[in-house]
N, C-alpha and C positions, 0 to 999 in steps of 0.2 A: 742483639737481634733476636726477635722472638721466633718461636718454633714455626709459625706459619710462613714467615719469610724464608726460613731455611728450606722448608718443604717446597715452596714455590720455585726457589733457585734450582733445587735438584730436578723438579719437573721440567724446568727450562732446558737444563742440560739434556733431558730425554726427549726433546722436540715436542713438548706439550704446548700447543698454541693458546689454550685457555690460561695456562700459567703465564704465558708472555703477555696476554691482554691484561691479566690481573696485576702483574708487576708494573706495567705502564701506568694503569690507573693509580696504583700506590704512589708512583713517582709524580704523577700530575697533581695528586692531592697532598704532595709534600709529607709523605708518611714519615714518622720518626726513624724508621730504618733505612731511609733513602740512601744516605751516604754509605752505610755498611753494605747494602745490596749492591751498589754500584762498584764499590771496592772489590766485592767478591767476584763479580762477573767481568771486571775490567780486561783480564788478559784473555778472555775467551773469544775476542772479536778481531784478532789481528789480521785475518785474511779477507774481511768484508770490505767491499768498495762502496763508500758512501758518495752518492751523486746528488748534487742540488740542482733542481730545475726551477728557475726563477724567471721573472719577466712581468710585463704589464698584464692586468686583467684582460681577458679576451684573446690572448696570443695563442691559445690552444695548448696550454701546458698539460692539462689532464689527459687530453686526446693523445698527446705525445708520449706521455708516460704509459698510457694503456697500450699503445703499439709497442713500445719498448718491453713491456711485460710479456707481451705475445712473442716477440722475437727471442727474448732470453728464455722463456719456457721451452721454446723449440730447441734451444741449445742445452736444455736440461739444467738450467741454473735456477736456483730458488731466489725469490724476489720479495722484499717487503717494501711497502710504500707508507711513508708518514706524510700525510697531506695536512698542511696547516691551513685551517679554514678561518674566515671571519667568525667572531663570536655572535651567536643569536642574542638579540636584544631582549628576548623573552626568557629563554631557558638558561642563558649563559654558556651553552654548549656549542659545539661546532655545527656550522651549517654544512650538511653532508653532501654537498654538490659533487665533490670529487669521487666519493665512493660510489654514487649512483652511475657515474660514467664508466666505472670499472666493474660493473655488476657481473660481467661474464666470467670473471676470475674467482668469484666467492666460493665456488665449490672445489677449487684447486688447493690441495694441501701444500703445494709449493709456493703459494702466494699468500701474503698476509697484508691487509690494508687497515690502516688506522687513521682517522681523522683526529685532529687536535685543535681545540679552540685557542685563538690568540689570547683571549681574555685581557684585551687591552694592551698587550705587549707592543712596544713601539719598534721592535726589531723585526716585525713581519714574521716571527716565529714564536711559538709558545715557549714559555720559560722553560718547560721541561722537555722541549723537543730533543735537545742534545742528548739527554740521558735516555729518552725513549728510543732514539735511533741506535744508541749503544746496546741497549737490551736486545733489540733486533739483531744486532751483530752477534751478540752472545748467544743467541738462539742458533746461529749458524747460517743465516742467509748469506748467499754469495754477493747479493747487490741489495743496498737499501737506497731507495729514492726518497729525497726530501722535497716535496713540492710545496713552495711557499705562496703566501697570500697574493703577492704581487702588488705591493703598495709603494714602489718607487724607492726613495732614499733609504728607507728602513731595511731594504732587502740586503744591505750590506752584512747583516748578521749571519747570512747563510755561509759565508766563508769561514766562520768559526766552527762549522760541523762538517762541510763536504770536503771529500778529497778531490772532487772534480765538480766544477759548477758551470752549467750550461745556461746562458742567458737567451731566452726566447723572444724573438721579435717577429713583427709581421709587416709586409710592404705597405707603404702609404699610412702607417699608423701615426706618424708624426711624433713618436716618442723616443727616436734614437738620440736626438740632442739632449732631451731631458734626462735620459739614462746616463749619458756621459757627464753631464753637469752633476748628477746625483752620486758620481763616483762608482758607478756599477762596473766600469772597466776594471777597477781594481780587483774585483771578485771573479770576473769572468775568466774561465779557462778555455771556453770555445763558444761560439755564437751559432744559434739556430735560427734560420729564416724560415719560419713556418708559414703555411698557406702560400706556398711559393707558386701557385697557380694564379695568383693575382698579379695585376700590373704593379710595377715599381720595384720589382726584385733587384734588377741591375743597379738602380739608383741607391737602394739601401745597401747593397753589397759594396758599392763604391765608397759610400760613406764609412761603413765599417772598416774597409781597407785602409782608408786614410788615417783613422784613429789607431788602427792596429800597427801601422807602419811607425808611428811615434812611440809606442809603448812596448813593442815586442822585444824580446830578449834572445840571447843566443840559446838559452835553455828550452824556450818554448815560443812558438809562433802561433798565435790564436787561429785556429781553423774556422771557416764559415761553412756551415752545413745547410743545404736547402732541403726542406721537407714538406710533404703534404700529408699531415698525420691522418686525415680522414680516409686517405687511400693507402696508407702504409708506405708511401714513397720516401726514400732517403733515410729510412730507419736503420738499415744495415750500415750505411755510411756513417751515420750518427754514432752508432755503437763502436765502430772501429775507431773513430776519433776519441771517444771516451776511453777506450782500452789503451790507446796510445799515450794519452795523458797520465794514466795510472802509473806509468813507469817513471814519471818525474816526482820529485820529492820536495819541491821548493816551498810548500805550504807547511810541512810538518812541524818545523821548529816554532813558527808563529802560533800554530793552533795549540800546541802543548803549553807554551808560555801563557797564552791568553786563558786557556782553560783553568790553569792553576790559580791565576790572579782572580778569575771570576768566581771559582768555588770559595776562595778566602773571603771576597766581598760578600758573597751570599750568607756565609756563616757568621761573619761579623755583624752584618746587618740584622740577622735574626736575633742575636743576642742583645744588641743595643735597642732594638725595637721592643723586645720583651721587657728590658728594664724601663723603658718609657711607658709602656702600656700598663704596667703594674704600679705606677706612681700617679695618684690622682692629681697632684700638684703639677706634674709634667703634662698630663692630659689637659689640664685647665690652660696651661701656657700654650698648648698647640691651638686651642680654640680661639685665642685672643688675637684679633687683627693687629694690634700694635706690636705683637711680639716680633722681635728681630730674628729671623730664621738662621742667619749666619751666626749670631751669638749663641742661640740655643744649640745648634748643631755642634759648634765648637766646645761648648760647655758640657753637653751631654757625653760627647765622645771622651772628653778628659775624665769625666766622672766615671764612665764605664771602665776606662783604663786604669784609673786609680783603684777602682773596686776589685780589679783582678789581680792587683799586686799582692803577693804574700806578705803577711805581717812580719816585722822584724823579729828575729829570734832573740829573746832577752838574754839568753846565755852567751851570745856572741857580742851583743852590744852594737851600737851604730858606729859608722866610720868616723864620727866626730868625738867619740869617747877618748 
């Protein structure tokens, strides 16, 4: 790890938000020190509560997060928000809609807001989101919100990061059945009916209750919270439900196992991809329409594996001698 990364980590420990922003940028850009940085800060974020806010576009997720920030700051809790935005087709960066809605908190040292572009990620989350969230935890924020793009089935990725996931719905949106078809029930820890001043609240609540009855466990029964985020109504009740869920631990084992496998996949892919990119013959094969992708994938993984095996020690001989 170079000296600049070491300095940034020290500044992070001293609550320097510029160092925090710089480290997140390095992670987004897949800096060579990325894994070392994450290893260095891993044990600094044990007490942070990571909260996912997901749901269909237009459900009022940003307004809800904005109200939660206000409530938590009144309780003297520090808050970070990682808002995963669609990628701009022009700049490749995040479309900063979420940050403009939270402008009132920009001058507050107890709040940090960062938008991240999906950059084509099918998981509804930027590839580096998990690490960015953990860097915020290492900084020492009490709560980190992860607000997702809201693209339906791909939102399943949020459960790999958040300790608690709130799925936000609105009355008469017609998306409740689609959400359950997409498997969102598997990631939800609680449901929020936002814009609860609209008609159709009770109908939506009844639909949710039917599904919850089927999937509830002894450890956790999914609460349904009604909110009107534009008026700040129901926010205290929502925070109480989130705090209650924090005491459960049923996600931890899955998250740790998945994270280890995901990191292994990323590192192996980098090495195999590098081997392919450095070989003109392989590059040519990639461009040929008649190339069999299954055969090439199997062949190149085998070639990479063989290339990593240490040569036989002539002094010891082979097992067939």
